[in-house]
Every structure is written in C-alpha cells, then in structure tokens.
C-alpha positions in Angstrom: 0.0 0.0 0.0 1.0 3.6 -0.4 3.3 3.1 -3.3 5.1 6.2 -4.3 8.1 7.4 -6.3 10.9 9.2 -4.5 13.6 11.0 -6.5 17.0 11.5 -4.9 20.3 12.2 -6.7 18.6 11.7 -10.1 17.4 8.2 -9.1 13.7 7.3 -9.2 12.9 4.7 -6.6 9.5 3.2 -6.1 8.8 2.4 -2.5 5.8 0.9 -0.7 4.6 -0.1 2.7 3.7 -3.6 3.7 1.2 -4.9 6.2 2.6 -5.7 9.7 1.3 -9.3 9.4 2.7 -10.0 6.0 3.3 -13.8 5.6 6.9 -15.0 5.5 8.1 -15.6 1.9 5.9 -12.9 0.4 7.3 -11.6 -2.8 6.5 -8.5 -4.9 6.2 -7.9 -8.6 6.6 -4.3 -10.0 5.2 -3.0 -13.3 5.4 0.4 -14.8 4.0 2.4 -17.8 4.3 5.8 -19.3 1.2 8.1 -19.2 -1.0 7.3 -22.2 0.2 3.8 -22.8 -2.2 0.9 -22.4 0.1 -1.9 -21.5 2.0 -2.4 -18.2 5.6 -3.5 -18.5 7.3 -5.7 -16.0 10.5 -4.4 -14.4 12.5 -7.6 -14.8 14.9 -6.9 -12.0 11.9 -6.4 -9.6 10.0 -9.6 -10.1 9.6 -11.9 -7.1 11.6 -9.6 -4.8 11.3 -9.4 -1.1 12.4 -5.8 -0.4 9.8 -3.0 -0.4 11.5 -0.9 -3.1 12.5 -0.9 -6.8 14.8 1.3 -8.8 13.0 2.5 -11.9 15.5 5.2 -12.9 16.2 3.8 -16.4 12.6 3.3 -17.1 11.6 6.8 -16.0 14.6 8.9 -17.2 12.6 11.3 -19.4 11.7 13.9 -16.8 9.2 15.6 -19.1 6.9 12.5 -19.2 4.6 11.1 -16.5 4.9 7.5 -15.3 2.8 5.1 -13.3 4.0 2.1 -11.3 2.2 -0.6 -9.4 3.2 -3.5 -7.1 1.5 -6.8 -6.6 2.3 -9.1 -3.6 
C-alpha cells in the first residue's frame, strides 16, 4: 500500500509499505508504464523480490513524461 516514487540524486525509486502481518516468503512484482500507454511493462529486476523498493531510474529517465507504477504481492 502507499506506493510512491521518491527521487534522490537523479534516481527514481518506487517504495511501498507492507502490512505488519505479511506472511513469510511474500514476494513482490513491479510493473510500470508511461502516461497514455495501455500496457503495463514488467520491471524484470523487480520480479519476485522481497524488499519494499525498486529502482525505476532507467525506465523513467525522461523527466518531461509522466509515469505510473504498481506493485503486486
């Protein structure tokens, strides 16, 4: 829940909060898309991860565009 981008030192990091009672072994999958696009794209390095963050800098490097991201547990 509460997924959000944070930009520091020209890096765009997607972070999210997890529930306190999250089951052991829970993994996350991250997807992103540019505003106006219909299809979500998988961030391959952020599939089946356990940490609550993902670096999307390369995927969101055009600062004049708007981007969306989502996380599935």
